[in-house]
ROKOL-532883 format. One record per residue (C-alpha): x, y, z; residue number from 1; residue in one letter. Coordinates in Angstrom, 3 decimals. Layout:
<pts>
{{X Y Z} NUM "A"}
...
</pts>
This chain:
<pts>
{{42.459 1.738 -66.835} 1 "P"}
{{43.468 -1.659 -65.159} 2 "A"}
{{45.289 -2.941 -62.179} 3 "L"}
{{46.914 -6.317 -62.279} 4 "A"}
{{47.497 -8.115 -59.085} 5 "L"}
{{49.765 -11.172 -58.787} 6 "A"}
{{49.551 -13.893 -56.005} 7 "N"}
{{46.219 -12.720 -54.727} 8 "V"}
{{45.095 -14.468 -51.557} 9 "T"}
{{41.916 -14.415 -49.523} 10 "L"}
{{43.822 -12.150 -46.935} 11 "A"}
{{43.581 -9.443 -49.488} 12 "L"}
{{39.715 -9.484 -49.469} 13 "N"}
{{38.281 -6.134 -48.740} 14 "A"}
{{41.493 -4.288 -49.402} 15 "S"}
{{41.030 -0.898 -51.064} 16 "Q"}
{{42.903 0.572 -53.838} 17 "Y"}
{{43.013 4.044 -55.421} 18 "R"}
{{44.308 5.286 -58.627} 19 "A"}
{{46.679 8.460 -58.309} 20 "V"}
{{47.306 10.825 -61.189} 21 "A"}
{{50.104 13.218 -60.930} 22 "S"}
{{51.547 15.899 -63.074} 23 "N"}
{{53.603 19.046 -62.528} 24 "S"}
{{50.405 20.963 -61.118} 25 "L"}
{{49.754 18.335 -58.352} 26 "G"}
{{47.979 15.067 -57.971} 27 "S"}
{{44.541 13.807 -57.323} 28 "V"}
{{43.304 10.300 -56.057} 29 "A"}
{{40.278 8.601 -57.193} 30 "S"}
{{37.515 7.064 -55.066} 31 "A"}
{{38.585 3.776 -53.490} 32 "P"}
{{37.713 0.553 -55.117} 33 "A"}
{{37.352 -2.613 -52.932} 34 "T"}
{{39.023 -5.823 -53.971} 35 "L"}
{{36.767 -8.894 -53.610} 36 "S"}
{{38.428 -12.142 -53.329} 37 "V"}
{{36.533 -15.572 -53.295} 38 "S"}
{{37.786 -19.019 -52.638} 39 "S"}
{{35.239 -20.341 -55.307} 40 "S"}
{{37.486 -19.609 -58.278} 41 "G"}
{{36.297 -18.061 -61.374} 42 "P"}
{{32.590 -18.535 -62.478} 43 "V"}
{{33.676 -20.041 -65.823} 44 "A"}
{{36.492 -21.009 -68.129} 45 "A"}
{{34.788 -21.014 -71.318} 46 "S"}
{{31.486 -20.037 -72.971} 47 "F"}
{{29.377 -22.284 -75.315} 48 "H"}
{{26.562 -20.929 -77.413} 49 "T"}
{{23.184 -22.767 -77.830} 50 "L"}
{{20.573 -22.401 -80.193} 51 "T"}
{{18.155 -20.176 -78.229} 52 "P"}
{{15.821 -22.296 -76.244} 53 "C"}
{{12.960 -21.693 -73.866} 54 "R"}
{{14.191 -23.380 -70.719} 55 "A"}
{{11.148 -22.223 -68.360} 56 "F"}
{{7.869 -20.688 -68.881} 57 "D"}
{{5.525 -20.467 -66.047} 58 "S"}
{{2.505 -20.075 -68.283} 59 "R"}
{{2.696 -23.432 -69.422} 60 "N"}
{{-0.236 -25.531 -68.263} 61 "A"}
{{1.240 -28.970 -69.321} 62 "S"}
{{4.749 -30.379 -69.668} 63 "G"}
{{7.728 -30.031 -67.361} 64 "P"}
{{6.763 -26.662 -65.960} 65 "D"}
{{3.019 -27.392 -65.292} 66 "A"}
{{3.830 -27.675 -61.566} 67 "A"}
{{5.192 -24.231 -61.468} 68 "A"}
{{2.536 -21.536 -62.104} 69 "P"}
{{2.925 -17.868 -61.654} 70 "A"}
{{5.182 -17.033 -58.851} 71 "L"}
{{3.121 -15.276 -55.956} 72 "E"}
{{3.983 -12.147 -54.207} 73 "S"}
{{7.128 -12.570 -52.133} 74 "G"}
{{7.716 -16.070 -53.087} 75 "A"}
{{10.789 -17.654 -53.977} 76 "A"}
{{11.196 -20.837 -56.096} 77 "R"}
{{14.181 -23.097 -56.988} 78 "V"}
{{13.819 -24.994 -60.359} 79 "F"}
{{16.249 -27.264 -62.313} 80 "P"}
{{17.736 -25.940 -65.757} 81 "L"}
{{20.552 -28.433 -65.909} 82 "G"}
{{19.765 -31.118 -68.555} 83 "G"}
{{17.196 -28.724 -70.232} 84 "R"}
{{17.989 -27.116 -73.524} 85 "C"}
{{21.131 -29.072 -73.880} 86 "A"}
{{22.481 -27.447 -70.736} 87 "I"}
{{25.081 -29.890 -69.418} 88 "P"}
{{25.113 -30.777 -65.594} 89 "T"}
{{28.695 -29.303 -65.667} 90 "T"}
{{27.558 -25.750 -66.559} 91 "A"}
{{28.353 -23.074 -64.006} 92 "T"}
{{26.404 -20.198 -65.377} 93 "A"}
{{23.861 -19.435 -68.144} 94 "L"}
{{23.623 -16.637 -70.785} 95 "S"}
{{19.742 -15.962 -70.774} 96 "A"}
{{16.896 -13.605 -71.368} 97 "N"}
{{14.502 -13.339 -68.390} 98 "V"}
{{11.052 -12.052 -69.297} 99 "T"}
{{8.237 -10.916 -66.866} 100 "V"}
{{4.802 -11.053 -68.120} 101 "T"}
{{1.317 -10.395 -66.774} 102 "E"}
{{2.665 -8.951 -63.304} 103 "P"}
{{-0.216 -8.008 -61.104} 104 "A"}
{{1.806 -5.069 -59.487} 105 "A"}
{{5.201 -3.264 -59.826} 106 "A"}
{{8.086 -4.914 -58.447} 107 "G"}
{{11.351 -7.106 -59.489} 108 "S"}
{{12.503 -10.422 -59.985} 109 "L"}
{{15.833 -11.822 -58.534} 110 "V"}
{{17.544 -14.788 -60.099} 111 "L"}
{{20.332 -16.615 -58.146} 112 "Y"}
{{22.099 -20.044 -57.671} 113 "P"}
{{19.536 -22.458 -56.217} 114 "G"}
{{21.812 -23.574 -53.494} 115 "D"}
{{22.302 -19.943 -52.144} 116 "K"}
{{20.072 -17.489 -50.177} 117 "P"}
{{18.044 -14.961 -52.161} 118 "V"}
{{20.391 -11.757 -52.831} 119 "P"}
{{19.238 -8.197 -52.731} 120 "V"}
{{20.064 -7.306 -56.381} 121 "A"}
{{17.305 -7.469 -58.900} 122 "S"}
{{17.511 -8.727 -62.328} 123 "M"}
{{14.367 -7.614 -63.985} 124 "V"}
{{12.201 -4.564 -62.703} 125 "S"}
{{8.600 -4.085 -64.114} 126 "F"}
{{5.369 -2.241 -63.688} 127 "R"}
{{1.926 -3.560 -63.362} 128 "R"}
{{0.753 -5.132 -66.766} 129 "G"}
{{4.281 -4.577 -68.334} 130 "Q"}
{{6.183 -7.317 -70.293} 131 "T"}
{{9.676 -6.525 -69.680} 132 "R"}
{{12.839 -8.821 -70.513} 133 "G"}
{{16.490 -8.383 -69.435} 134 "S"}
{{19.477 -10.240 -70.713} 135 "N"}
{{21.485 -11.766 -67.849} 136 "A"}
{{24.423 -14.009 -66.807} 137 "I"}
{{22.942 -16.389 -64.231} 138 "I"}
{{24.988 -18.454 -61.798} 139 "K"}
{{23.909 -21.993 -61.306} 140 "I"}
{{24.015 -23.768 -58.089} 141 "A"}
{{27.373 -25.141 -57.134} 142 "E"}
{{26.056 -28.237 -55.475} 143 "D"}
{{25.717 -30.243 -58.723} 144 "G"}
{{21.815 -29.751 -58.740} 145 "S"}
{{21.740 -27.518 -61.897} 146 "G"}
{{19.244 -25.201 -60.211} 147 "T"}
{{18.401 -21.691 -60.278} 148 "V"}
{{16.352 -19.748 -57.763} 149 "G"}
{{13.867 -17.110 -58.513} 150 "I"}
{{12.295 -14.551 -56.147} 151 "S"}
{{9.327 -12.219 -56.806} 152 "N"}
{{9.833 -8.802 -55.004} 153 "G"}
{{6.395 -7.588 -56.230} 154 "A"}
{{3.235 -7.391 -54.077} 155 "P"}
{{1.369 -9.467 -56.727} 156 "G"}
{{1.862 -12.573 -58.730} 157 "Q"}
{{4.055 -12.757 -61.882} 158 "V"}
{{4.789 -15.066 -64.750} 159 "H"}
{{8.443 -15.394 -65.989} 160 "F"}
{{10.153 -16.888 -68.970} 161 "I"}
{{13.867 -18.021 -69.118} 162 "V"}
{{15.169 -18.230 -72.592} 163 "D"}
{{18.856 -19.637 -72.820} 164 "V"}
{{21.429 -18.970 -75.565} 165 "N"}
{{24.577 -20.211 -73.956} 166 "G"}
{{26.290 -21.403 -70.885} 167 "Y"}
{{29.591 -21.330 -69.061} 168 "F"}
{{31.613 -24.296 -68.091} 169 "E"}
</pts>
């Protein structure tokens, strides 16, 4: 069920491994699994719980979120979460519930570190008019800014809410 590798280096990145099961009747190999090695190290060393807290709400007309209304079609925005809801600036990732509300069209949201390009994997998929939430682990920017990016893959605007319940450090 598990493969333990010692002394893993960047040179092993993209190496493929297969599990082989054998008995007296023969053997069979699994589909290949590709090893991904990164020089950035682990995302986090330990998890810290927080009292659930609303870190961002694009529906707010006042307060710290007032300058960030609904996310327009195809738009991406980077916003700071470090320092909000007792999230320390040393946090590397967040445990959160991301909710989409009032979407004008079907689509998906992508959340990602604020210092990286928008990835292709979506975090929350939704239909027009549907309020939908998803639990997620969201990596924070590595540049010390405490930012998270969000991208709207729908052909219409959408509001979003980020409620955090913990962080990795």
